[in-house]
C-alpha positions in Angstrom: -107.8 -12.1 93.7 -107.4 -14.6 96.3 -111.2 -13.5 97.4 -112.4 -14.4 93.5 -110.5 -17.8 94.1 -112.0 -18.4 97.0 -116.0 -17.9 95.7 -114.9 -19.5 92.6 -114.3 -23.1 94.7 -117.3 -22.5 96.9 -119.5 -22.2 94.2 -118.2 -25.3 92.5 -118.1 -27.2 96.0 -122.1 -25.9 95.7 -123.0 -27.5 92.1 -120.9 -31.1 92.5 -122.9 -31.5 96.0 -126.0 -30.4 94.2 -125.2 -32.4 91.2 -124.6 -35.0 93.5 -127.7 -35.1 95.5 -129.7 -35.0 92.6 -128.2 -38.1 91.3 -128.5 -40.1 94.7 -132.1 -38.9 94.8 -132.9 -40.3 91.0 -130.7 -43.6 91.4 -131.7 -44.6 94.5 -135.1 -46.7 95.4 -137.8 -45.1 96.9 -138.0 -44.8 100.4 -140.7 -47.2 102.0 -143.0 -45.9 105.1 -144.7 -48.2 106.6 -145.6 -46.9 109.5 -149.4 -46.1 110.8 -150.7 -43.3 108.3 -148.0 -43.1 105.7 -148.0 -43.9 102.3 -145.7 -46.5 101.1 -143.9 -45.4 97.8 -142.5 -48.6 96.8 -144.2 -51.6 95.0 -143.2 -53.7 98.0 -143.8 -53.0 101.1 -142.2 -55.9 103.8 -143.9 -56.6 107.3 -141.5 -58.6 109.7 -143.5 -61.3 112.0 -141.0 -60.8 115.1 -141.8 -61.5 118.6 -145.2 -62.5 118.2 -146.1 -59.2 116.0 -146.8 -57.9 112.9 -144.3 -55.1 112.6 -145.6 -52.6 111.6 -148.8 -53.6 112.4 -150.7 -51.1 110.0 -149.4 -49.8 106.8 -151.0 -47.5 104.5 -149.7 -48.6 100.5 -150.7 -47.8 97.7 -153.2 -50.0 95.1 -151.0 -52.5 93.1 -148.4 -52.8 96.2 -147.0 -56.5 97.0 -146.8 -56.8 100.8 -144.5 -59.7 101.8 -144.5 -61.3 105.5 -141.2 -62.9 106.5 -141.4 -64.9 109.7 -138.5 -64.0 111.9 -139.9 -65.9 114.7 -138.7 -69.4 115.6 -142.2 -70.2 116.7 -145.4 -70.9 113.2 -147.3 -67.5 112.5 -150.2 -67.3 109.2 -151.5 -64.3 107.7 -155.6 -64.9 107.7 -157.8 -62.1 106.9 -160.3 -61.4 109.5 -163.5 -61.6 107.2 -163.2 -62.7 103.3 -160.6 -64.9 102.2 -158.2 -61.7 100.9 -155.4 -63.0 102.6 -155.0 -66.5 103.2 -151.3 -68.0 103.7 -150.3 -71.5 105.0 -148.1 -71.8 107.8 -145.1 -69.8 108.0 -141.9 -71.2 109.8 -139.3 -69.3 110.7 -137.6 -67.6 107.3 -140.9 -67.9 105.2 -142.5 -65.4 103.6 -146.1 -65.2 102.0 -147.2 -62.3 99.5 -149.8 -60.7 98.6 -150.7 -57.9 95.9 -153.6 -55.6 96.7 -155.5 -54.6 93.5 -158.4 -53.1 95.7 -158.9 -49.9 97.6 -160.0 -50.8 101.5 -158.7 -51.8 105.3 -157.5 -55.2 105.4 -157.6 -56.7 108.4 -155.8 -59.9 109.5 -154.4 -61.9 111.9 -152.7 -64.9 112.9 -154.7 -68.0 113.3 -152.3 -69.6 115.9 -151.8 -66.9 117.8 -154.6 -65.0 117.6 -153.8 -62.0 119.3 -151.6 -60.8 116.7 -153.3 -58.7 114.3 -152.5 -56.1 111.9 -153.8 -54.0 109.1 -153.4 -53.0 105.5 -155.0 -49.9 104.4 -154.8 -49.5 100.6 -155.2 -45.8 98.6 
């Protein structure tokens, strides 16, 4: 009888754990993976401007995703397309952000006009 109760208890814990895991998966926001070579799953991706660099420097996103750059440096920065005019932020002071929704597939290279060595890429699939 003791064995039977132990097995029932373990099955109950297992069922409860699986149920909770499913609930967590269904209610939590999709994780954004913005490291080079990965595809962001959320509708908005954040790029941090910090220590005179775009972090992450390269992101891969789905078409229709909005990218928001936020300046965490005390120095001002811009987000400007290397070619074309896809990205053209105003000068961003500390705490300010710039957002752009990418509706075209392609690779979009950008830099900071104030600090041209700061470069980044958005790959839209």
